[in-house]
PDB file of N, CA, C and O in Angstrom:
ATOM      1  N   UNK A   1     178.444  23.306  -1.075  1.00  0.00           N
ATOM      2  CA  UNK A   1     177.800  22.732  -2.253  1.00  0.00           C
ATOM      3  C   UNK A   1     178.730  22.891  -3.457  1.00  0.00           C
ATOM      4  O   UNK A   1     179.471  23.866  -3.584  1.00  0.00           O
ATOM      5  N   UNK A   2     178.655  21.900  -4.321  1.00  0.00           N
ATOM      6  CA  UNK A   2     179.430  21.935  -5.558  1.00  0.00           C
ATOM      7  C   UNK A   2     178.484  22.188  -6.719  1.00  0.00           C
ATOM      8  O   UNK A   2     177.301  21.853  -6.665  1.00  0.00           O
ATOM      9  N   UNK A   3     179.031  22.785  -7.768  1.00  0.00           N
ATOM     10  CA  UNK A   3     178.238  23.114  -8.939  1.00  0.00           C
ATOM     11  C   UNK A   3     178.867  22.512 -10.188  1.00  0.00           C
ATOM     12  O   UNK A   3     180.038  22.745 -10.490  1.00  0.00           O
ATOM     13  N   UNK A   4     178.061  21.731 -10.907  1.00  0.00           N
ATOM     14  CA  UNK A   4     178.482  21.118 -12.156  1.00  0.00           C
ATOM     15  C   UNK A   4     177.774  21.822 -13.302  1.00  0.00           C
ATOM     16  O   UNK A   4     176.552  21.972 -13.294  1.00  0.00           O
ATOM     17  N   UNK A   5     178.548  22.251 -14.283  1.00  0.00           N
ATOM     18  CA  UNK A   5     177.966  22.828 -15.488  1.00  0.00           C
ATOM     19  C   UNK A   5     177.961  21.736 -16.550  1.00  0.00           C
ATOM     20  O   UNK A   5     179.002  21.178 -16.894  1.00  0.00           O
ATOM     21  N   UNK A   6     176.756  21.439 -17.066  1.00  0.00           N
ATOM     22  CA  UNK A   6     176.605  20.405 -18.088  1.00  0.00           C
ATOM     23  C   UNK A   6     175.583  20.876 -19.113  1.00  0.00           C
ATOM     24  O   UNK A   6     174.438  21.168 -18.770  1.00  0.00           O
ATOM     25  N   UNK A   7     175.993  20.948 -20.346  1.00  0.00           N
ATOM     26  CA  UNK A   7     175.107  21.328 -21.443  1.00  0.00           C
ATOM     27  C   UNK A   7     174.422  22.669 -21.179  1.00  0.00           C
ATOM     28  O   UNK A   7     173.245  22.845 -21.494  1.00  0.00           O
ATOM     29  N   UNK A   8     175.175  23.620 -20.595  1.00  0.00           N
ATOM     30  CA  UNK A   8     174.661  24.967 -20.362  1.00  0.00           C
ATOM     31  C   UNK A   8     173.800  25.123 -19.128  1.00  0.00           C
ATOM     32  O   UNK A   8     173.313  26.223 -18.865  1.00  0.00           O
ATOM     33  N   UNK A   9     173.594  24.067 -18.359  1.00  0.00           N
ATOM     34  CA  UNK A   9     172.814  24.138 -17.126  1.00  0.00           C
ATOM     35  C   UNK A   9     173.723  23.907 -15.934  1.00  0.00           C
ATOM     36  O   UNK A   9     174.770  23.273 -16.060  1.00  0.00           O
ATOM     37  N   UNK A  10     173.321  24.426 -14.759  1.00  0.00           N
ATOM     38  CA  UNK A  10     174.079  24.238 -13.535  1.00  0.00           C
ATOM     39  C   UNK A  10     173.335  23.252 -12.640  1.00  0.00           C
ATOM     40  O   UNK A  10     172.141  23.406 -12.383  1.00  0.00           O
ATOM     41  N   UNK A  11     174.056  22.242 -12.173  1.00  0.00           N
ATOM     42  CA  UNK A  11     173.511  21.235 -11.276  1.00  0.00           C
ATOM     43  C   UNK A  11     174.271  21.323  -9.960  1.00  0.00           C
ATOM     44  O   UNK A  11     175.500  21.386  -9.954  1.00  0.00           O
ATOM     45  N   UNK A  12     173.545  21.329  -8.844  1.00  0.00           N
ATOM     46  CA  UNK A  12     174.151  21.530  -7.533  1.00  0.00           C
ATOM     47  C   UNK A  12     173.986  20.285  -6.664  1.00  0.00           C
ATOM     48  O   UNK A  12     172.928  19.657  -6.657  1.00  0.00           O
ATOM     49  N   UNK A  13     175.048  19.937  -5.932  1.00  0.00           N
ATOM     50  CA  UNK A  13     175.013  18.796  -5.023  1.00  0.00           C
ATOM     51  C   UNK A  13     176.110  18.949  -3.975  1.00  0.00           C
ATOM     52  O   UNK A  13     177.080  19.680  -4.177  1.00  0.00           O
ATOM     53  N   UNK A  14     175.945  18.251  -2.855  1.00  0.00           N
ATOM     54  CA  UNK A  14     176.987  18.249  -1.821  1.00  0.00           C
ATOM     55  C   UNK A  14     178.205  17.477  -2.279  1.00  0.00           C
ATOM     56  O   UNK A  14     179.345  17.860  -2.014  1.00  0.00           O
ATOM     57  N   UNK A  15     177.942  16.374  -2.976  1.00  0.00           N
ATOM     58  CA  UNK A  15     179.014  15.498  -3.448  1.00  0.00           C
ATOM     59  C   UNK A  15     178.730  15.175  -4.906  1.00  0.00           C
ATOM     60  O   UNK A  15     177.609  14.806  -5.258  1.00  0.00           O
ATOM     61  N   UNK A  16     179.751  15.313  -5.760  1.00  0.00           N
ATOM     62  CA  UNK A  16     179.610  14.983  -7.176  1.00  0.00           C
ATOM     63  C   UNK A  16     180.688  13.960  -7.515  1.00  0.00           C
ATOM     64  O   UNK A  16     181.881  14.260  -7.516  1.00  0.00           O
ATOM     65  N   UNK A  17     180.231  12.738  -7.803  1.00  0.00           N
ATOM     66  CA  UNK A  17     181.127  11.601  -8.019  1.00  0.00           C
ATOM     67  C   UNK A  17     181.266  11.337  -9.513  1.00  0.00           C
ATOM     68  O   UNK A  17     180.277  11.226 -10.238  1.00  0.00           O
ATOM     69  N   UNK A  18     182.518  11.239  -9.956  1.00  0.00           N
ATOM     70  CA  UNK A  18     182.806  10.945 -11.359  1.00  0.00           C
ATOM     71  C   UNK A  18     183.459   9.568 -11.438  1.00  0.00           C
ATOM     72  O   UNK A  18     184.409   9.277 -10.711  1.00  0.00           O
ATOM     73  N   UNK A  19     182.939   8.726 -12.328  1.00  0.00           N
ATOM     74  CA  UNK A  19     183.550   7.417 -12.587  1.00  0.00           C
ATOM     75  C   UNK A  19     184.009   7.405 -14.040  1.00  0.00           C
ATOM     76  O   UNK A  19     184.058   8.449 -14.689  1.00  0.00           O
ATOM     77  N   UNK A  20     184.340   6.241 -14.539  1.00  0.00           N
ATOM     78  CA  UNK A  20     184.803   6.129 -15.923  1.00  0.00           C
ATOM     79  C   UNK A  20     183.729   6.482 -16.942  1.00  0.00           C
ATOM     80  O   UNK A  20     184.045   6.926 -18.046  1.00  0.00           O
ATOM     81  N   UNK A  21     182.444   6.287 -16.580  1.00  0.00           N
ATOM     82  CA  UNK A  21     181.361   6.517 -17.541  1.00  0.00           C
ATOM     83  C   UNK A  21     180.177   7.301 -16.978  1.00  0.00           C
ATOM     84  O   UNK A  21     179.139   7.408 -17.632  1.00  0.00           O
ATOM     85  N   UNK A  22     180.323   7.848 -15.771  1.00  0.00           N
ATOM     86  CA  UNK A  22     179.178   8.560 -15.197  1.00  0.00           C
ATOM     87  C   UNK A  22     179.595   9.706 -14.284  1.00  0.00           C
ATOM     88  O   UNK A  22     180.732   9.777 -13.817  1.00  0.00           O
ATOM     89  N   UNK A  23     178.643  10.598 -14.045  1.00  0.00           N
ATOM     90  CA  UNK A  23     178.767  11.656 -13.049  1.00  0.00           C
ATOM     91  C   UNK A  23     177.448  11.663 -12.289  1.00  0.00           C
ATOM     92  O   UNK A  23     176.379  11.791 -12.886  1.00  0.00           O
ATOM     93  N   UNK A  24     177.530  11.523 -10.959  1.00  0.00           N
ATOM     94  CA  UNK A  24     176.326  11.461 -10.137  1.00  0.00           C
ATOM     95  C   UNK A  24     176.449  12.463  -9.001  1.00  0.00           C
ATOM     96  O   UNK A  24     177.482  12.536  -8.335  1.00  0.00           O
ATOM     97  N   UNK A  25     175.389  13.236  -8.783  1.00  0.00           N
ATOM     98  CA  UNK A  25     175.352  14.217  -7.704  1.00  0.00           C
ATOM     99  C   UNK A  25     174.495  13.725  -6.553  1.00  0.00           C
ATOM    100  O   UNK A  25     173.433  13.140  -6.763  1.00  0.00           O
ATOM    101  N   UNK A  26     174.964  13.965  -5.337  1.00  0.00           N
ATOM    102  CA  UNK A  26     174.260  13.524  -4.131  1.00  0.00           C
ATOM    103  C   UNK A  26     174.084  14.676  -3.152  1.00  0.00           C
ATOM    104  O   UNK A  26     174.958  15.531  -3.009  1.00  0.00           O
ATOM    105  N   UNK A  27     172.947  14.680  -2.488  1.00  0.00           N
ATOM    106  CA  UNK A  27     172.745  15.489  -1.294  1.00  0.00           C
ATOM    107  C   UNK A  27     172.424  14.483  -0.204  1.00  0.00           C
ATOM    108  O   UNK A  27     171.404  13.795  -0.251  1.00  0.00           O
ATOM    109  N   UNK A  28     173.312  14.408   0.779  1.00  0.00           N
ATOM    110  CA  UNK A  28     173.216  13.332   1.760  1.00  0.00           C
ATOM    111  C   UNK A  28     173.437  12.023   1.029  1.00  0.00           C
ATOM    112  O   UNK A  28     174.407  11.878   0.285  1.00  0.00           O
ATOM    113  N   UNK A  29     172.548  11.075   1.236  1.00  0.00           N
ATOM    114  CA  UNK A  29     172.634   9.794   0.528  1.00  0.00           C
ATOM    115  C   UNK A  29     171.708   9.726  -0.675  1.00  0.00           C
ATOM    116  O   UNK A  29     171.616   8.690  -1.333  1.00  0.00           O
ATOM    117  N   UNK A  30     171.023  10.824  -0.964  1.00  0.00           N
ATOM    118  CA  UNK A  30     170.051  10.841  -2.060  1.00  0.00           C
ATOM    119  C   UNK A  30     170.692  11.322  -3.362  1.00  0.00           C
ATOM    120  O   UNK A  30     171.369  12.349  -3.395  1.00  0.00           O
ATOM    121  N   UNK A  31     170.467  10.564  -4.421  1.00  0.00           N
ATOM    122  CA  UNK A  31     170.934  10.947  -5.753  1.00  0.00           C
ATOM    123  C   UNK A  31     170.034  12.059  -6.266  1.00  0.00           C
ATOM    124  O   UNK A  31     168.816  11.894  -6.327  1.00  0.00           O
ATOM    125  N   UNK A  32     170.636  13.217  -6.644  1.00  0.00           N
ATOM    126  CA  UNK A  32     169.823  14.337  -7.120  1.00  0.00           C
ATOM    127  C   UNK A  32     169.952  14.563  -8.625  1.00  0.00           C
ATOM    128  O   UNK A  32     169.088  15.195  -9.233  1.00  0.00           O
ATOM    129  N   UNK A  33     171.022  14.053  -9.225  1.00  0.00           N
ATOM    130  CA  UNK A  33     171.132  14.044 -10.680  1.00  0.00           C
ATOM    131  C   UNK A  33     172.142  12.981 -11.078  1.00  0.00           C
ATOM    132  O   UNK A  33     173.006  12.598 -10.289  1.00  0.00           O
ATOM    133  N   UNK A  34     172.024  12.515 -12.302  1.00  0.00           N
ATOM    134  CA  UNK A  34     172.955  11.496 -12.798  1.00  0.00           C
ATOM    135  C   UNK A  34     173.084  11.600 -14.311  1.00  0.00           C
ATOM    136  O   UNK A  34     172.101  11.792 -15.027  1.00  0.00           O
ATOM    137  N   UNK A  35     174.302  11.471 -14.770  1.00  0.00           N
ATOM    138  CA  UNK A  35     174.614  11.362 -16.186  1.00  0.00           C
ATOM    139  C   UNK A  35     175.364  10.048 -16.339  1.00  0.00           C
ATOM    140  O   UNK A  35     176.461   9.890 -15.802  1.00  0.00           O
ATOM    141  N   UNK A  36     174.782   9.113 -17.064  1.00  0.00           N
ATOM    142  CA  UNK A  36     175.382   7.794 -17.216  1.00  0.00           C
ATOM    143  C   UNK A  36     175.699   7.514 -18.687  1.00  0.00           C
ATOM    144  O   UNK A  36     175.101   8.105 -19.586  1.00  0.00           O
ATOM    145  N   UNK A  37     176.627   6.624 -18.910  1.00  0.00           N
ATOM    146  CA  UNK A  37     176.999   6.268 -20.274  1.00  0.00           C
ATOM    147  C   UNK A  37     177.796   7.351 -20.981  1.00  0.00           C
ATOM    148  O   UNK A  37     177.727   7.476 -22.203  1.00  0.00           O
ATOM    149  N   UNK A  38     178.545   8.128 -20.228  1.00  0.00           N
ATOM    150  CA  UNK A  38     179.326   9.233 -20.799  1.00  0.00           C
ATOM    151  C   UNK A  38     180.576   8.679 -21.473  1.00  0.00           C
ATOM    152  O   UNK A  38     181.304   7.872 -20.895  1.00  0.00           O
ATOM    153  N   UNK A  39     180.810   9.120 -22.692  1.00  0.00           N
ATOM    154  CA  UNK A  39     182.044   8.759 -23.390  1.00  0.00           C
ATOM    155  C   UNK A  39     182.939   9.973 -23.606  1.00  0.00           C
ATOM    156  O   UNK A  39     184.144   9.830 -23.813  1.00  0.00           O
ATOM    157  N   UNK A  40     182.351  11.173 -23.557  1.00  0.00           N
ATOM    158  CA  UNK A  40     183.093  12.423 -23.750  1.00  0.00           C
ATOM    159  C   UNK A  40     182.746  13.363 -22.594  1.00  0.00           C
ATOM    160  O   UNK A  40     181.627  13.871 -22.513  1.00  0.00           O
ATOM    161  N   UNK A  41     183.708  13.590 -21.705  1.00  0.00           N
ATOM    162  CA  UNK A  41     183.475  14.413 -20.525  1.00  0.00           C
ATOM    163  C   UNK A  41     183.698  15.904 -20.765  1.00  0.00           C
ATOM    164  O   UNK A  41     183.641  16.691 -19.820  1.00  0.00           O
ATOM    165  N   UNK A  42     183.947  16.304 -21.996  1.00  0.00           N
ATOM    166  CA  UNK A  42     184.266  17.709 -22.276  1.00  0.00           C
ATOM    167  C   UNK A  42     183.090  18.653 -22.014  1.00  0.00           C
ATOM    168  O   UNK A  42     183.302  19.856 -21.862  1.00  0.00           O
ATOM    169  N   UNK A  43     181.874  18.147 -21.959  1.00  0.00           N
ATOM    170  CA  UNK A  43     180.700  18.991 -21.697  1.00  0.00           C
ATOM    171  C   UNK A  43     180.397  19.146 -20.212  1.00  0.00           C
ATOM    172  O   UNK A  43     179.401  19.774 -19.853  1.00  0.00           O
ATOM    173  N   UNK A  44     181.242  18.582 -19.336  1.00  0.00           N
ATOM    174  CA  UNK A  44     181.015  18.596 -17.892  1.00  0.00           C
ATOM    175  C   UNK A  44     182.172  19.280 -17.191  1.00  0.00           C
ATOM    176  O   UNK A  44     183.326  18.881 -17.341  1.00  0.00           O
ATOM    177  N   UNK A  45     181.850  20.332 -16.410  1.00  0.00           N
ATOM    178  CA  UNK A  45     182.899  21.060 -15.698  1.00  0.00           C
ATOM    179  C   UNK A  45     182.392  21.481 -14.325  1.00  0.00           C
ATOM    180  O   UNK A  45     181.250  21.916 -14.177  1.00  0.00           O
ATOM    181  N   UNK A  46     183.264  21.346 -13.317  1.00  0.00           N
ATOM    182  CA  UNK A  46     182.959  21.883 -12.000  1.00  0.00           C
ATOM    183  C   UNK A  46     183.475  23.322 -11.958  1.00  0.00           C
ATOM    184  O   UNK A  46     184.516  23.628 -12.540  1.00  0.00           O
ATOM    185  N   UNK A  47     182.751  24.198 -11.275  1.00  0.00           N
ATOM    186  CA  UNK A  47     183.163  25.599 -11.262  1.00  0.00           C
ATOM    187  C   UNK A  47     184.076  25.905 -10.082  1.00  0.00           C
ATOM    188  O   UNK A  47     184.156  25.144  -9.117  1.00  0.00           O
ATOM    189  N   UNK A  48     184.757  27.031 -10.186  1.00  0.00           N
ATOM    190  CA  UNK A  48     185.591  27.595  -9.122  1.00  0.00           C
ATOM    191  C   UNK A  48     186.657  26.638  -8.598  1.00  0.00           C
ATOM    192  O   UNK A  48     186.936  26.625  -7.399  1.00  0.00           O
ATOM    193  N   UNK A  49     187.254  25.844  -9.474  1.00  0.00           N
ATOM    194  CA  UNK A  49     188.329  24.957  -9.065  1.00  0.00           C
ATOM    195  C   UNK A  49     187.897  23.786  -8.192  1.00  0.00           C
ATOM    196  O   UNK A  49     188.734  23.135  -7.567  1.00  0.00           O
ATOM    197  N   UNK A  50     186.604  23.516  -8.147  1.00  0.00           N
ATOM    198  CA  UNK A  50     186.121  22.387  -7.365  1.00  0.00           C
ATOM    199  C   UNK A  50     186.610  21.083  -7.998  1.00  0.00           C
ATOM    200  O   UNK A  50     186.937  21.044  -9.184  1.00  0.00           O
ATOM    201  N   UNK A  51     186.655  20.023  -7.199  1.00  0.00           N
ATOM    202  CA  UNK A  51     187.111  18.729  -7.687  1.00  0.00           C
ATOM    203  C   UNK A  51     186.023  17.687  -7.502  1.00  0.00           C
ATOM    204  O   UNK A  51     185.209  17.776  -6.583  1.00  0.00           O
ATOM    205  N   UNK A  52     186.018  16.695  -8.390  1.00  0.00           N
ATOM    206  CA  UNK A  52     185.075  15.598  -8.270  1.00  0.00           C
ATOM    207  C   UNK A  52     185.404  14.771  -7.040  1.00  0.00           C
ATOM    208  O   UNK A  52     186.561  14.682  -6.630  1.00  0.00           O
ATOM    209  N   UNK A  53     184.378  14.166  -6.454  1.00  0.00           N
ATOM    210  CA  UNK A  53     184.562  13.259  -5.325  1.00  0.00           C
ATOM    211  C   UNK A  53     184.847  11.861  -5.857  1.00  0.00           C
ATOM    212  O   UNK A  53     184.535  11.542  -7.004  1.00  0.00           O
ATOM    213  N   UNK A  54     185.444  11.034  -5.005  1.00  0.00           N
ATOM    214  CA  UNK A  54     185.722   9.644  -5.354  1.00  0.00           C
ATOM    215  C   UNK A  54     184.591   8.801  -4.786  1.00  0.00           C
ATOM    216  O   UNK A  54     184.205   8.976  -3.630  1.00  0.00           O
ATOM    217  N   UNK A  55     184.062   7.895  -5.585  1.00  0.00           N
ATOM    218  CA  UNK A  55     182.999   7.034  -5.073  1.00  0.00           C
ATOM    219  C   UNK A  55     183.543   6.101  -4.008  1.00  0.00           C
ATOM    220  O   UNK A  55     184.750   5.871  -3.930  1.00  0.00           O
ATOM    221  N   UNK A  56     182.654   5.566  -3.191  1.00  0.00           N
ATOM    222  CA  UNK A  56     183.064   4.748  -2.052  1.00  0.00           C
ATOM    223  C   UNK A  56     183.831   3.502  -2.473  1.00  0.00           C
ATOM    224  O   UNK A  56     184.773   3.103  -1.788  1.00  0.00           O
ATOM    225  N   UNK A  57     183.453   2.888  -3.569  1.00  0.00           N
ATOM    226  CA  UNK A  57     184.152   1.675  -4.030  1.00  0.00           C
ATOM    227  C   UNK A  57     185.575   2.018  -4.444  1.00  0.00           C
ATOM    228  O   UNK A  57     186.511   1.300  -4.097  1.00  0.00           O
ATOM    229  N   UNK A  58     185.745   3.105  -5.180  1.00  0.00           N
ATOM    230  CA  UNK A  58     187.094   3.512  -5.587  1.00  0.00           C
ATOM    231  C   UNK A  58     187.930   3.879  -4.368  1.00  0.00           C
ATOM    232  O   UNK A  58     189.114   3.548  -4.301  1.00  0.00           O
ATOM    233  N   UNK A  59     187.314   4.564  -3.400  1.00  0.00           N
ATOM    234  CA  UNK A  59     188.026   4.930  -2.179  1.00  0.00           C
ATOM    235  C   UNK A  59     188.465   3.689  -1.420  1.00  0.00           C
ATOM    236  O   UNK A  59     189.573   3.644  -0.886  1.00  0.00           O
ATOM    237  N   UNK A  60     187.599   2.678  -1.370  1.00  0.00           N
ATOM    238  CA  UNK A  60     187.929   1.425  -0.696  1.00  0.00           C
ATOM    239  C   UNK A  60     189.085   0.727  -1.400  1.00  0.00           C
ATOM    240  O   UNK A  60     189.977   0.193  -0.741  1.00  0.00           O
ATOM    241  N   UNK A  61     189.083   0.724  -2.729  1.00  0.00           N
ATOM    242  CA  UNK A  61     190.178   0.108  -3.482  1.00  0.00           C
ATOM    243  C   UNK A  61     191.497   0.816  -3.208  1.00  0.00           C
ATOM    244  O   UNK A  61     192.531   0.163  -3.066  1.00  0.00           O
ATOM    245  N   UNK A  62     191.474   2.135  -3.133  1.00  0.00           N
ATOM    246  CA  UNK A  62     192.684   2.908  -2.836  1.00  0.00           C
ATOM    247  C   UNK A  62     193.195   2.558  -1.443  1.00  0.00           C
ATOM    248  O   UNK A  62     194.392   2.351  -1.247  1.00  0.00           O
ATOM    249  N   UNK A  63     192.282   2.494  -0.482  1.00  0.00           N
ATOM    250  CA  UNK A  63     192.646   2.158   0.892  1.00  0.00           C
ATOM    251  C   UNK A  63     193.247   0.755   0.974  1.00  0.00           C
ATOM    252  O   UNK A  63     194.248   0.544   1.659  1.00  0.00           O
ATOM    253  N   UNK A  64     192.638  -0.192   0.282  1.00  0.00           N
ATOM    254  CA  UNK A  64     193.158  -1.562   0.289  1.00  0.00           C
ATOM    255  C   UNK A  64     194.544  -1.625  -0.344  1.00  0.00           C
ATOM    256  O   UNK A  64     195.416  -2.341   0.149  1.00  0.00           O
ATOM    257  N   UNK A  65     194.753  -0.891  -1.420  1.00  0.00           N
ATOM    258  CA  UNK A  65     196.052  -0.879  -2.085  1.00  0.00           C
ATOM    259  C   UNK A  65     197.117  -0.291  -1.160  1.00  0.00           C
ATOM    260  O   UNK A  65     198.241  -0.790  -1.114  1.00  0.00           O
ATOM    261  N   UNK A  66     196.770   0.764  -0.425  1.00  0.00           N
ATOM    262  CA  UNK A  66     197.713   1.369   0.515  1.00  0.00           C
ATOM    263  C   UNK A  66     198.050   0.394   1.644  1.00  0.00           C
ATOM    264  O   UNK A  66     199.206   0.293   2.056  1.00  0.00           O
ATOM    265  N   UNK A  67     197.044  -0.319   2.141  1.00  0.00           N
ATOM    266  CA  UNK A  67     197.281  -1.296   3.204  1.00  0.00           C
ATOM    267  C   UNK A  67     198.152  -2.438   2.697  1.00  0.00           C
ATOM    268  O   UNK A  67     199.049  -2.897   3.403  1.00  0.00           O
ATOM    269  N   UNK A  68     197.891  -2.895   1.482  1.00  0.00           N
ATOM    270  CA  UNK A  68     198.679  -3.973   0.894  1.00  0.00           C
ATOM    271  C   UNK A  68     200.130  -3.536   0.732  1.00  0.00           C
ATOM    272  O   UNK A  68     201.049  -4.310   1.001  1.00  0.00           O
ATOM    273  N   UNK A  69     200.333  -2.307   0.295  1.00  0.00           N
ATOM    274  CA  UNK A  69     201.690  -1.786   0.135  1.00  0.00           C
ATOM    275  C   UNK A  69     202.416  -1.756   1.481  1.00  0.00           C
ATOM    276  O   UNK A  69     203.595  -2.100   1.562  1.00  0.00           O
ATOM    277  N   UNK A  70     201.714  -1.348   2.524  1.00  0.00           N
ATOM    278  CA  UNK A  70     202.295  -1.327   3.865  1.00  0.00           C
ATOM    279  C   UNK A  70     202.693  -2.721   4.319  1.00  0.00           C
ATOM    280  O   UNK A  70     203.764  -2.915   4.894  1.00  0.00           O
ATOM    281  N   UNK A  71     201.826  -3.687   4.058  1.00  0.00           N
ATOM    282  CA  UNK A  71     202.111  -5.083   4.422  1.00  0.00           C
ATOM    283  C   UNK A  71     203.354  -5.574   3.686  1.00  0.00           C
ATOM    284  O   UNK A  71     204.217  -6.214   4.287  1.00  0.00           O
ATOM    285  N   UNK A  72     203.452  -5.280   2.387  1.00  0.00           N
ATOM    286  CA  UNK A  72     204.617  -5.698   1.619  1.00  0.00           C
ATOM    287  C   UNK A  72     205.913  -5.079   2.160  1.00  0.00           C
ATOM    288  O   UNK A  72     206.953  -5.735   2.203  1.00  0.00           O
ATOM    289  N   UNK A  73     205.836  -3.816   2.568  1.00  0.00           N
ATOM    290  CA  UNK A  73     207.001  -3.149   3.138  1.00  0.00           C
ATOM    291  C   UNK A  73     207.409  -3.819   4.439  1.00  0.00           C
ATOM    292  O   UNK A  73     208.593  -4.050   4.684  1.00  0.00           O
ATOM    293  N   UNK A  74     206.417  -4.132   5.277  1.00  0.00           N
ATOM    294  CA  UNK A  74     206.703  -4.778   6.558  1.00  0.00           C
ATOM    295  C   UNK A  74     207.289  -6.170   6.367  1.00  0.00           C
ATOM    296  O   UNK A  74     208.225  -6.554   7.069  1.00  0.00           O
ATOM    297  N   UNK A  75     206.745  -6.923   5.423  1.00  0.00           N
ATOM    298  CA  UNK A  75     207.250  -8.274   5.163  1.00  0.00           C
ATOM    299  C   UNK A  75     208.665  -8.207   4.599  1.00  0.00           C
ATOM    300  O   UNK A  75     209.536  -8.982   4.992  1.00  0.00           O
ATOM    301  N   UNK A  76     208.883  -7.287   3.687  1.00  0.00           N
ATOM    302  CA  UNK A  76     210.199  -7.134   3.073  1.00  0.00           C
ATOM    303  C   UNK A  76     211.248  -6.652   4.051  1.00  0.00           C
ATOM    304  O   UNK A  76     212.438  -6.913   3.870  1.00  0.00           O
ATOM    305  N   UNK A  77     210.814  -5.947   5.093  1.00  0.00           N
ATOM    306  CA  UNK A  77     211.750  -5.411   6.072  1.00  0.00           C
ATOM    307  C   UNK A  77     212.133  -6.385   7.155  1.00  0.00           C
ATOM    308  O   UNK A  77     212.980  -6.078   7.994  1.00  0.00           O
ATOM    309  N   UNK A  78     211.521  -7.567   7.155  1.00  0.00           N
ATOM    310  CA  UNK A  78     211.824  -8.541   8.215  1.00  0.00           C
ATOM    311  C   UNK A  78     213.095  -9.285   7.929  1.00  0.00           C
ATOM    312  O   UNK A  78     213.499 -10.141   8.716  1.00  0.00           O
TER     313      UNK A  78
END
């Protein structure tokens, strides 16, 4: 479990996803807390060196970019 400290309270979740404007905590597929419309992330910290998770859409974009890079390398090497 991960622990997020926000505004003096501790929020716990298996996965804590941070985007450009939100932080959402999940246990399984269920959302257990959410902070949306964030412009200043200084009030949000994960404890004990934990790291935020990447949301599925961002992970998919990273994967697609890596695949595209591989394709470009293969094409350029022909």
